[in-house]
N, C-alpha and C positions, 0 to 999 in steps of 0.2 A: 983384450978393451977390460976396463974398471966397469964391476956389476952397479947398477942405479940401484942403491936401497929403498925402499917402496917406504913413507913417509904414516905412518897411522895417526889419524884421530883420535885421541884420548877419550874415552866415551865417557859418558856424562853416569855421574853417579845414579843409584838405584834410587835415592832418595828423592834426588829432584824430580826425576822424568815422572816417580809417581804424583809430587805435588801439580808439576804443569797439567799432567793429564786431569785429576781431582775437578783443577779450576776451571778447565775446559767445561767439563762437564756441567760442574754448577752454572756457569753463564748460557749454556746451552738449556739448560734447561731450566731456567729462569727467564729466558727470551721466550721459551715456550709457556710459560705460565701465564705471560704476557702479555702472548696474543691470543691464548683461548679468554680473556677476561675481556679484552678487544672484541673479537668476533662475538661471546657471549654479550655483551652489551648494545654490541648493531647491531644481534635481532632480537633484546628487545626493543630497540628504537625503531626499525624495522615493525614489529609485530603493534609497536602504541600507533605507528601510520598507520597501516593500517585497517585497521580498530576503528581508527576515528575517519578512514576514508568511508567506511560503510557505515560511522555513522550521520557523516554528512547524505551519502545515498542514502541512506533512508529518509531522511529530513525531506530531500531534495522530492522525494517522493511520496511526502506523505503530507497529508492537508493537518493543519497546524487547528485548525477550530475541534475537525470531529475525531484526528488520529488514525484516518482511514486513507487508502489510497487517497490522494489528487489524479488529475488526467493525465500526468506524465508518468503516475506510479502505473494507474489502471490502464494505457495503455500499454507499457512493457507486460502487465499479466498478461494482455487480452495476446499480444503477441504469441508468447509463448505459450499458449493456450490452443491457440491456431496452429503452431508447428509441431504440438504434441496431434492435435486432431489429425493433424496430415499426415504424419508419421503411423498411427499406431490405428487407424481409422476409427476414432473413441468419436464423441458428440458431446455438444453444451448449446443451453443456452444466450445468449443476448438480452438483457434488456436494461433498456434506457425509460429511466423519471423522471420529470417533470413538474417541481411543485405547484402548484396552484396557486395563486394570489399573494407568494412572499409578498411582493414588491408592496401591494398597499399598507403589511403590518409593517415594514423598513420605514416607512415614507410614515405613519402617524404614527408609531408606538416606536422605533428608534431599531437598531440595529441590534441591539441587545434582544428587545425581541424577538427579531426575526432569527438570531442567533439561536434564541433557545426551542422555538420553531425548526430549526435544521437539525438540532442537537435531539430532537427529539424523533423526528420520522427516520434518522441515521439509526436508532437504539431498534427502531421496529423491522427496519431492516436486516441488521445484522443479526437479532432475532430471529429472524426468515428464514433462517442460511448455511448453512452446511459448512465443520470447519474446511472442508475445499473450496466451497466457493470463494467472491471475490465481492464486495461489495466498497464504491468508490464514490468520491466527488467529482466532477468531470469540470466545475466550478458552475457558481451562481447558487440556482436552485434543481442545477439538472445530477441526478444521481446515475451512477450504473452499475449493473449486477451480472456480473459471470455465471454461470453456475453448469456444473458436470451433467451428463449424461443424463439429458432430459430430451422425451419426447416433445413435437410443438402441443402436441393438447397439455401437459403436464407444464409448461410454461407459460404456457397460453393463463390454465388455472391457477399459478405462481404470482402472474402477475395483478390477475384480478384479485387473488387477497391478500396480496400487498397493497393495492390500490382500498381495499375497502378497511383495514388496520389504519391506513394513514385517515380515512377520513375522516374514522371513528373519532381521532384526537381533537378534542379543544384546548383552552389557552386561556388563563382570564388576563387582561395586562387592563391597567387602570380602570379597573370597574367592570370594563366588556367582556364576552364571551366569543372569543375568535376559534372559528372552525378551522380547521387541515385539511388539504386534499392533495391528490396527486392524480399524472397521466401517466400511463404504463406503455411504451412501445416492443414488441419481440420480434425480436429476427433468431433462427436457427444457426446453427455452427456446424459446418461438416469438412472432410477430406477435400470441396474444393472453397471451403470460405476464403476471405483476407477481411484481417481486419481491421482497415481503411475503410472498404464498404459494408461488413457489416454493421461499423458503427452509425454508416449515412441510412443502411436501411432499417434499422432500429430509432434511429433522429424522424425518419419520414413517417412510420407507424404511430409514433409518439405523439406527432404533432396529429394522425389522423385521431388520433382515440382522445387527445383531449378537443377537441372540436367534436368530437360523437359526446363527449361526458358531459357541452355545455347544454346539448338537446338532454340528457338525461338526468341532470340535476335540476330537484328542484329550482324555484328561480329565486328563492330569497340564498343560497350557495353558489348559484353558474356564475354569479360577475363579482360578487364582494365575503370578502373573509368575517366578515359583521353579522353577527347571529343573536339576536334578542334572547334574553336568557333565559325565558320564557320556554322558546323551541331548545334546550339542551337543558332542561330540568332531569330530565330523565336520564339515571345515571345506570343504567340497563342498558343503552346504546350509545354511551359516551362514557371514553376514558380520557382524565383529566392529565393533562401533562402537568 
């Protein structure tokens, strides 16, 4: 039988093989750089989107007039605090504070005057608390304070100081001297506390305190914020806002 000859395929020149291999590597490298650029841009866009979400979240939780937590923001802080207190057996106090006689100020002098009163009261409250505490506005004329590591005695003493400091504020609108005032209710936070129930308890205590103050305050201050100038002339007993 005749022997079948094997036909060999001629090998490509070495130079040709090198050119094709180098071109392939260059294309792959370019694709990799392009992918990295896309990934970097996507990360930047994601970071910007997350930052914007945080800004919107903060805005949704903040009172636009006073720059402190609104009801939504404060309730979030209170829920986190209650969870922490339960887990670590910590303690705290919740104070609800209702501004007395704000409506007559709004009705007679306008909401700009009422806003000035609210800003002055918020300033008093924030000065009286620690960095770890939280001051919020629940809405209208109602504020709330979350205070860490206070006994019931200390919490009630703090509430009395807050009332006294706000009572000492005076304002002048259209030549009339206006006095501020506030009533504070206190409840203690412990391992068995519930955020919603704590708010209800502090709210009830605040209304009890408001009724007490109607009997404690002088007649000229119990029902009206308008105080004759002669009665507020002593600067040692009044702070003008």
